[in-house]
C-alpha positions in Angstrom: -12.4 15.7 -1.7 -12.3 19.0 0.1 -14.2 20.5 3.0 -14.8 24.2 3.6 -14.9 24.9 7.4 -15.9 28.5 6.8 -19.0 27.9 4.8 -22.5 28.4 6.2 -24.6 25.4 7.1 -26.0 23.4 10.0 -24.9 23.9 13.6 -21.7 22.0 14.5 -23.5 19.3 16.5 -26.0 18.7 13.6 -23.2 18.7 11.0 -21.2 16.2 13.0 -24.2 13.8 13.4 -24.9 14.1 9.7 -21.3 13.4 8.7 -21.0 10.0 7.0 -18.1 8.9 9.2 -20.1 9.8 12.3 -23.0 7.6 11.5 -23.3 4.4 13.5 -22.9 1.2 11.6 -25.7 -1.2 12.4 -24.5 -4.6 13.7 -20.8 -3.6 13.9 -20.5 -4.1 17.6 -22.3 -7.4 17.4 -20.1 -8.7 14.7 -16.9 -7.7 16.5 -18.2 -9.2 19.7 -18.7 -12.6 17.9 -15.1 -12.3 16.6 -13.9 -11.7 20.2 -15.8 -14.7 21.3 -13.9 -17.0 19.0 -10.7 -15.3 20.0 -11.4 -16.0 23.7 -12.0 -19.7 22.8 -8.8 -19.9 20.9 -6.8 -18.3 23.7 -7.7 -21.2 26.1 -7.4 -23.9 23.4 -10.0 -26.3 22.1 -8.5 -29.6 23.1 -10.4 -29.7 26.4 -12.7 -26.7 26.2 -14.4 -25.3 29.3 -18.1 -24.3 29.5 -17.3 -20.6 28.9 -15.5 -21.5 25.7 -18.4 -23.6 24.5 -20.6 -20.5 25.1 -18.3 -18.4 23.0 -18.4 -20.9 20.2 -22.2 -20.9 20.3 -22.1 -17.1 20.2 -20.1 -17.2 17.0 -22.5 -19.8 15.4 -25.5 -17.6 16.2 -23.8 -14.6 14.6 -23.7 -16.3 11.3 -27.0 -18.1 11.7 -28.6 -16.4 8.8 -25.7 -16.9 6.4 -24.9 -19.7 4.0 -22.3 -20.8 6.6 -24.9 -21.4 9.3 -25.1 -25.2 9.3 -21.3 -25.8 8.9 -20.4 -23.4 11.7 -23.1 -24.8 14.0 -21.7 -28.3 13.5 -18.1 -27.0 14.0 -19.1 -25.2 17.2 -20.7 -28.4 18.6 -17.7 -30.5 17.7 -15.2 -27.9 19.0 -17.2 -27.5 22.3 -16.9 -31.3 22.8 -13.2 -31.3 22.1 -13.7 -33.3 18.9 -13.1 -30.8 16.2 -11.3 -31.9 13.0 -9.7 -29.9 10.3 -12.9 -29.2 8.5 -14.4 -27.8 11.7 -11.5 -25.4 12.3 -11.7 -24.2 8.7 -15.5 -23.5 9.2 -14.7 -21.5 12.4 -12.0 -19.5 10.5 -14.4 -18.9 7.6 -17.1 -17.6 10.0 -14.6 -15.2 11.6 -13.3 -13.9 8.2 -16.9 -13.5 7.0 -17.8 -11.3 10.0 -14.8 -9.1 9.6 -15.5 -8.9 5.9 -19.0 -7.7 6.7 -17.5 -5.1 9.0 -15.1 -4.0 6.3 -17.9 -3.7 3.7 -20.1 -1.6 6.1 -17.2 0.7 6.9 -16.3 1.0 3.2 -19.8 2.2 2.5 -19.3 5.1 5.0 -16.0 5.9 3.4 -17.5 5.9 -0.1 -20.2 8.4 1.1 -17.4 10.6 2.5 -15.2 10.5 -0.6 -18.0 10.3 -3.2 -16.1 7.4 -4.9 -17.4 3.9 -5.5 -15.3 0.8 -6.0 -14.8 -0.8 -9.4 -17.0 -3.9 -10.0 -14.6 -6.5 -11.4 -15.0 -10.2 -11.5 -11.8 -12.2 -11.1 -11.0 -14.4 -14.1 -10.5 -18.1 -13.8 -7.2 -18.9 -12.1 -5.0 -21.9 -11.8 -4.0 -22.9 -8.2 -0.5 -24.1 -7.4 -0.1 -27.9 -7.1 1.1 -28.2 -3.5 -1.6 -30.2 -1.8 0.7 -32.1 0.6 2.6 -29.1 2.0 -0.6 -27.0 2.3 -2.3 -29.9 4.2 0.7 -30.0 6.5 0.3 -26.3 7.2 -3.4 -26.8 8.0 -2.5 -29.6 10.3 -0.1 -27.4 12.2 -2.6 -24.6 12.4 -5.2 -27.0 13.8 -2.7 -28.1 16.5 -2.3 -24.4 17.4 -6.1 -24.1 17.9 -6.2 -27.2 20.1 -3.3 -26.0 22.3 -4.6 -22.4 22.4 -2.4 -19.3 22.8 -1.9 -20.1 26.5 -0.7 -23.6 25.6 2.0 -22.8 23.0 5.5 -24.0 23.6 8.7 -24.1 21.5 8.2 -27.7 20.3 4.8 -26.9 18.9 5.8 -23.6 17.3 8.9 -25.3 15.8 6.6 -27.5 13.7 6.2 -24.6 11.3 9.8 -24.5 10.2 9.9 -27.5 7.8 6.5 -26.3 6.3 7.9 -22.8 5.7 11.0 -24.3 4.2 8.9 -26.4 1.8 6.7 -23.4 0.8 9.3 -20.7 0.2 11.1 -22.0 -2.9 7.8 -21.8 -4.9 6.9 -18.2 -5.8 3.2 -19.2 -6.0 3.4 -20.3 -2.3 5.4 -17.3 -1.1 2.3 -15.6 0.4 1.4 -18.3 3.0 5.1 -19.1 3.5 5.8 -15.5 4.7 2.6 -15.4 6.7 3.4 -18.7 8.5 7.0 -17.7 9.0 6.1 -14.4 10.6 3.3 -15.9 12.7 5.6 -18.6 14.0 8.3 -16.1 14.9 5.8 -14.1 16.9 4.6 -17.2 18.7 8.2 -18.3 19.4 9.0 -15.0 20.9 6.1 -15.4 23.3 6.7 -19.0 24.5 5.7 -20.5 26.8 2.2 -19.1 26.4 1.2 -19.9 30.0 3.6 -17.2 31.3 2.2 -14.3 29.1 0.7 -11.4 31.0 -1.1 -10.2 27.8 -2.1 -12.1 24.8 -2.7 -10.3 21.4 -5.8 -12.4 20.8 -7.3 -10.3 18.0 -4.0 -10.2 16.1 -3.2 -13.9 16.5 -6.8 -14.8 15.6 -6.4 -12.7 12.4 -3.1 -14.5 11.5 -4.5 -17.9 12.4 -7.7 -17.6 10.4 -6.1 -16.0 7.4 -3.3 -18.6 7.2 -5.8 -21.4 7.5 -8.0 -20.0 4.7 -5.0 -19.4 2.5 -4.0 -23.1 2.6 -7.4 -24.2 1.2 -7.5 -25.5 -2.4 -8.0 -22.7 -4.8 -7.2 -19.9 -2.4 -3.8 -19.2 -3.9 -5.0 -19.2 -7.5 -3.8 -16.0 -9.3 -5.9 -14.6 -12.2 -4.1 -13.4 -15.3 -3.0 -9.8 -14.6 -4.5 -6.9 -16.4 -2.1 -4.8 -18.5 -2.1 -1.0 -18.0 -0.9 1.6 -20.4 -1.1 5.3 -19.6 0.0 7.9 -17.1 0.6 7.2 -13.4 0.3 10.2 -11.0 1.7 9.5 -7.5 -0.2 10.8 -4.5 2.1 9.7 -1.7 4.3 7.0 -0.2 3.3 4.8 2.7 6.4 3.3 4.4 6.3 0.2 6.7 9.4 -0.5 8.6 10.1 -3.5 10.9 13.3 -4.8 12.5 14.0 -7.2 9.6 12.0 -5.9 6.6 10.9 -2.7 5.0 8.1 -1.9 2.5 7.2 1.2 0.6 3.8 1.5 -1.1 3.0 4.3 -3.5 -0.6 5.3 -3.8 -1.4 6.9 -7.2 -4.0 7.7 -9.8 -3.8 5.9 -13.1 -5.1 7.6 -16.3 -5.5 5.1 -19.1 -4.0 6.1 -22.5 -7.3 5.1 -24.2 -9.2 7.7 -22.4 -11.0 5.3 -20.1 -11.9 6.3 -16.5 -9.0 6.9 -14.1 -8.6 4.6 -11.2 -6.8 4.3 -7.9 -3.8 2.0 -7.8 -0.9 1.0 -5.6 2.6 -0.1 -6.3 4.9 -1.6 -3.6 8.4 -2.9 -3.1 9.8 -4.8 -0.1 13.3 -5.7 1.0 15.0 -7.5 3.9 16.5 -5.0 6.3 19.4 -5.4 8.8 18.4 -4.0 12.2 21.3 -1.5 11.9 19.7 0.3 8.9 17.3 2.9 10.3 15.8 6.2 9.3 16.5 7.5 5.9 18.9 4.7 5.3 16.0 2.3 4.4 15.7 4.1 1.0 19.1 2.6 0.1 17.5 -0.8 0.3 14.4 0.0 -1.7 15.4 2.6 -4.3 17.4 0.3 -6.6 14.3 -1.9 -7.1 11.7 0.6 -8.1 12.1 3.8 -10.2 8.6 4.8 -9.1 10.0 5.7 -5.6 12.4 8.3 -7.0 9.6 9.7 -9.3 7.2 10.0 -6.3 9.9 11.7 -4.2 10.6 14.1 -7.0 7.0 14.9 -7.8 7.1 13.3 -11.3 4.6 11.2 -13.3 5.4 7.8 -14.8 4.4 6.6 -18.2 3.4 2.9 -18.1 3.3 0.5 -21.0 1.6 -2.9 -20.5 2.3 -2.8 -16.7 0.8 -5.9 -15.1 -1.8 -5.2 -12.4 -4.1 -7.3 -10.2 -7.9 -6.8 -10.1 -7.6 -5.1 -6.7 -5.4 -2.3 -7.9 -1.9 -3.5 -7.1 0.6 -2.9 -9.8 3.1 -5.8 -10.3 5.8 -3.3 -10.8 8.4 -3.9 -13.4 10.8 -1.1 -14.3 10.9 -2.4 -17.9 7.3 -1.3 -18.4 7.8 2.3 -17.0 9.7 5.4 -17.7 9.7 8.9 -16.0 7.2 11.4 -17.3 6.6 15.1 -16.8 6.5 16.8 -13.4 3.3 16.1 -11.5 2.5 17.9 -8.3 0.7 15.4 -5.9 -1.6 18.2 -4.6 -2.7 19.1 -8.1 -3.4 15.4 -8.6 -5.3 15.3 -5.4 -7.4 18.3 -6.3 -8.1 17.5 -9.9 -7.7 13.8 -10.5 -8.4 12.1 -7.2 -12.1 13.1 -6.9 -13.1 11.3 -10.1 -10.8 8.2 -9.8 -12.6 4.9 -9.3 -11.6 3.0 -6.2 -10.0 -0.4 -6.5 -12.0 -3.5 -5.8 -11.1 -5.5 -2.7 -10.0 -9.2 -3.0 -12.3 -11.4 -0.9 -9.6 -12.5 1.6 -8.5 -8.9 2.0 -11.8 -7.7 3.3 -10.8 -6.8 6.8 -11.3 -3.4 8.6 -7.5 -3.2 9.3 -7.0 -3.2 5.5 -8.9 0.0 4.9 -6.5 2.6 3.6 -8.3 5.0 1.3 -6.6 8.0 -0.2 -8.4 11.3 0.6 -7.7 15.0 0.1 -8.7 17.5 2.8 -8.6 21.2 3.0 -10.4 23.9 5.0 -10.3 21.9 8.2 -9.5 23.2 11.6 -6.7 21.8 13.7 -6.4 21.0 17.4 -3.2 19.9 18.9 -2.3 18.5 22.4 1.4 17.6 22.4 1.8 15.2 19.4 -1.9 14.4 19.3 -3.4 16.2 16.3 -7.1 16.3 15.3 -8.6 17.7 12.1 -12.2 18.8 12.3 -13.8 18.3 8.8 -17.4 19.5 8.2 -18.0 19.4 12.0 -16.6 15.9 12.5 -13.3 15.4 14.4 -10.8 13.0 12.8 -7.8 11.9 14.8 -4.5 12.1 12.9 -2.0 9.3 13.3 1.2 11.3 13.4 3.0 8.2 14.7 2.6 6.6 11.3 4.7 9.3 9.7 8.1 7.5 9.0 11.4 8.6 10.5 12.7 8.2 6.9 10.9 11.4 5.8 10.5 15.0 6.8 6.8 14.9 7.7 6.6 15.8 11.4 3.7 16.5 13.8 4.6 20.2 13.6 4.2 20.2 9.9 0.9 18.3 10.1 -0.4 20.7 12.8 0.5 23.8 10.7 -1.1 22.5 7.5 -4.0 23.9 5.5 -4.4 20.9 3.1 -3.5 17.2 3.5 -3.3 14.1 1.4 -3.9 11.2 3.7 -5.0 7.6 4.0 -8.3 7.2 5.8 -8.1 4.1 8.1 -10.2 2.5 10.8 -8.5 1.6 14.0 -9.5 1.0 17.6 -13.2 1.7 16.8 -12.8 5.0 15.0 -11.7 6.4 11.6 -8.2 8.0 11.6 -6.1 9.8 9.1 -2.6 8.8 8.2 -1.0 11.9 6.5 1.1 11.2 3.3 1.7 14.9 2.6 0.7 18.3 3.9 0.5 21.8 2.4 0.9 25.1 4.3 1.6 28.7 3.7 5.0 30.0 5.0 5.8 33.7 4.4 3.1 33.9 1.7 4.5 30.9 -0.1 2.8 27.5 -0.5 5.1 24.8 1.0 4.4 21.1 0.9 6.0 18.3 3.0 5.8 14.7 1.9 6.4 11.6 4.0 8.2 10.0 1.0 10.2 13.1 0.0 13.5 11.4 0.7 12.8 8.4 -1.5 14.8 9.9 -4.4 17.6 11.3 -2.2 17.9 14.3 0.1 20.1 17.2 1.0 19.0 17.0 4.7 22.3 16.5 6.7 20.9 14.0 9.2 19.2 12.0 6.5 22.2 12.0 4.2 24.3 10.7 7.1 21.8 7.9 7.7 22.0 7.0 4.0 25.8 6.9 4.1 25.7 4.7 7.1 23.2 2.4 5.5 25.3 2.1 2.3 28.4 1.2 4.4 26.4 -1.4 6.4 24.9 -3.1 3.4 28.2 -3.2 1.6 29.8 -4.9 4.6 26.9 -7.4 4.9 27.1 -8.3 1.2 30.8 -8.8 1.4 30.4 -11.1 4.4 27.6 -13.0 2.7 29.7 -13.5 -0.3 32.6 -14.9 1.7 30.2 -17.4 3.4 28.8 -18.5 0.0 32.3 -19.1 -1.3 33.3 -21.3 1.6 
């Protein structure tokens, strides 16, 4: 979508108040307050809850009092307030928390749909077979319940270490990889924070998210995977979102898919992840990702991909397999954003992924005005100010705050963070000496001539070669 800042219309104040993203969302603050109430109760632990924790649990129960969860959550709140909660009660509390955040997600998504003019696809998941791992999943639930009883202030190394054998049992089965990785990462965060009693600051919302999500993923049927759809047609990349951590890196390409049969185009994503040594930084991370996904190079070069029977989930994630794709014709992402993006159908959201932090909607903006204070950049679109998260631009790409501030058009992900909508730029377009110039966050995915980036790639190649050689020697012993 585009916005024309120079067009005539309402006064700025009136335009801002009428902007879809500026409209208040009824009940949002109340829902988040109920989530915070449970998070406070979990911080102190529910083995011997205090009166204020009981009040917080009652607050949560009242928040879902008009929902189908009402009776179960009310019972769970009573049991937990008395220090007598069992597994089924903790599951009910986690479900209430997820339902509230799901409602927040849905309400925010409606505002985003009004802004973009797109509506999500209505797809019903097909019947799915769940993996047969009842015992190990039950062990995971038991560990998570012990965490809730101890609370974040009560964690210690012995309690957190209980996750290790569970993770080891889950990891070998690909169908159980999702909860395995979640539990492993969660336990690592807790272990780094032990003992909880000494913490000056507790990330209650984050740990509450991880705890409730992990608990729900261990329920029977939660891990069932429907048979994937098969997509044949043209894939037009919009931009690449890079996530980098000390030990892992992930690149996710957002794109428009045009079916070969002439059906409606749709928004899709394709991602690849890889373990990362902490010595590999900057542009060097592309060395780890590029061999596993031809789409990264195509996106970096501004080229379409032709897909044949590419498997995809109902929520728009391509299960990328290079055997089902080959490079197509050049495709400028900004041409795609102007022509194909406005009519593309948004992907559906899987039930357990309905969380406000998961909102990442591709948008195209132009005609905005820019304000900058140091590295803080704000775009004003149709009278509404949208903060730009320049910190999200990866070091492994050429997109800088200067390029963002000088832009006249932008492809971005619209997110919701800290109570407001924010833009994460994927690419910007500006005019330099009467020429249109574009800068992409993922421009170096296919290689680069930038001297500093090329040096980082060389260092990454050397580091990975040495690590593989060492690993090979260890395996031969």
